[in-house]
N, C-alpha and C positions, 0 to 999 in steps of 0.2 A: 585513519589516525586513531590510535588508542592510547590509553593512559600510561601504558608501560613504556612508551617512548619519552616520558618525562613531563608531559603536560597534564595537569589535573583536570578533572571534569569541569569545575567551575571556570577555570581559565579557558578551556575549550568552548564552553557555552558563551562566555563573554566575547571571545574572538568571533564566534559564529554570529552573535547578535550584532556586533559592530559591523561585520562584513555585510550582513543582510540589511542593516540600517542604511549603509552606504549605497547598496544596490536599490533600496527602496527610494532613497533620495534621487538616485540616478533615474529610476523609472518615473518618479514624479516629475522630474525636469523634462524627461522625454515626453510625458503626457502634456505638460504645459507647452512645450515646443510644438507638439502635434497640433494643439489648438491654434497656435500662431500660424503654423503651416496652412491650416484650413482657411485662415483669414487672409493669407497672402497667396500670390501665384507661385508658391514655392515649388510645386511639382515640376514645372517647366524649368525653373532655375536649377533645381537639384539635378534633374536629368542632364542638363547642359554641363554642369560641373562634373558629374560622374563620367560623362563622355570624354571630357578633357583629361580627367585624372586617369581614366583607363587607357588613354593614348600615351601617357607619360611613363617613364620607368617607375617601378614599384617603390623604389627608395624615396621618390618624391612624396608618395602618400605617407610614408613614415615621417618625413621632414615636416609635413603639414602640422603634425602634432606639436611641433616646437613653437608654433605661433601662439596658441593659447597658454602653453606652459611658460613661455617667456613673459607674456603679458601678466599672467597670474603671479609669477615670482616678482616681477617689477612692481606690480601693484601692492603685493603683500609687503614688500620692503618699504614702500611709501607709507602704507597704513601703520606699520610698526613704528616708523620714525614719528608719525603723527601722534601715536599713543605715547611714545617716549617723551615727546615735547609737551604733553599734557592734554592733548585733544583726544581723550580716551573714547568718548562716545562716537565721534566722527570717524576716528581711526578704526574702531571695532566694526562699525556699520560698513565702512568702505571695505574692510577685510572680508566680511561675510559676503557682500555683493560681488566682490572680485572672484571669490571662490565659486559662488553659485554660477556666475556668468561663465567662468572658465570651464567648469564641469559641463555646463550646457554646450559650450563651443566644442569641447572634446567629443561629446555625444554626436553633435551634428557632423563634425569632421569624420568620426568613425563611420557614421551612416553613409557619408559621401564616398569614403575610400574603402569600405569593407571588401568589395569585389577584388580590388587591386591588392589589398593587404593579404587576402587569403591566398594569393598566388605565391607569397613568400612562405617557404616551408617552416622557418623558425617562428613566424607570426602565427601561422595556422596551428602549430604545436602549442605555443603559449596560449592561444585562444581556447584550444581544447582543454588545457590544464585549468584555465580560469573557469570554464564552464563546469568542469568536474568538481572544482572547489565549491562553486556555487551550489551544485546539486548536493554535495556533502553537507554544506552548511544548512541547507534547507531541511535535509533529513535529520540533522542533529537537533535543530530547534523545533522540529515539527510537533513533538509532544507539548512543549511549552507554548507554542503558538496556538495549538488546539485548546489548551487550558485557558489561555487568555481570551480566545473566542467564546468559550463556554461561559467565562465570567462576564463578558460583554453581553451575551445573550440573556444571562440572568439579570444583569442590570437593566436591560431593555424591558424585560418582563416586569420588573419591579417599577420602572418608570411608567409603563403602560398602566399597571394596576393603580399606582398613585395618581396618575392623570385621570383615570376613570372615577376615582374617589372624589376628585374635585371637578368632574364634568368636562375633562379635556380628552379629546380623541387623539392620543399621541401618534398612532400610526398614520392617521389622516394628516396631522400636522407635519410629520416627517415627509410624507409624499408631496404635500404642497410646497414645502421648503425645497425639495429636490427639483420640482418642476420650475420653480421661480429662479433657480440658479443654473442656467444652461452651461454645460461643460464643467461644472464644479463638483462632479462626483468625487467622492473621497477615493484616493488611491488605495489599492490593495496593499496590505502589509506583507508582501512577498519577499 
């Protein structure tokens, strides 16, 4: 994509950032669900579900996506009505929760149906286009991402220097904090 096709560089950057933010949220939800999977006997259940899905026609895998989408739209409607009736906070919280849970369910369903979905030529083509768009967005924001990382590294250096001035070992404090929060590692901003 280049600017001569009508989209300005700032608009392209904004779209790429939004796209990557959504994939970061997706990856964060997948990480949270992975933690939940480790806590539950999910592997056996997932394998059994995949076996059932793989025995069914491929269109069934596509139709499975309708379940969370219908639930999300129904829940969103209820939350908007709640907001319209004056229950703004409860409606907004409900809306956010419904969207997060729905996106998480879509991720789980995709994981369970991926093998079968990839047997559909049109889905495999769309998936390839999505992956290409993802790679393009990553390349487009890479310089900005590296600049943000450099800024964070500089802030960490300053925090460490400031901590030393006041007798605080900031790197040791960070390491202790990470050890005391199992599974709470910050997600990569990919």
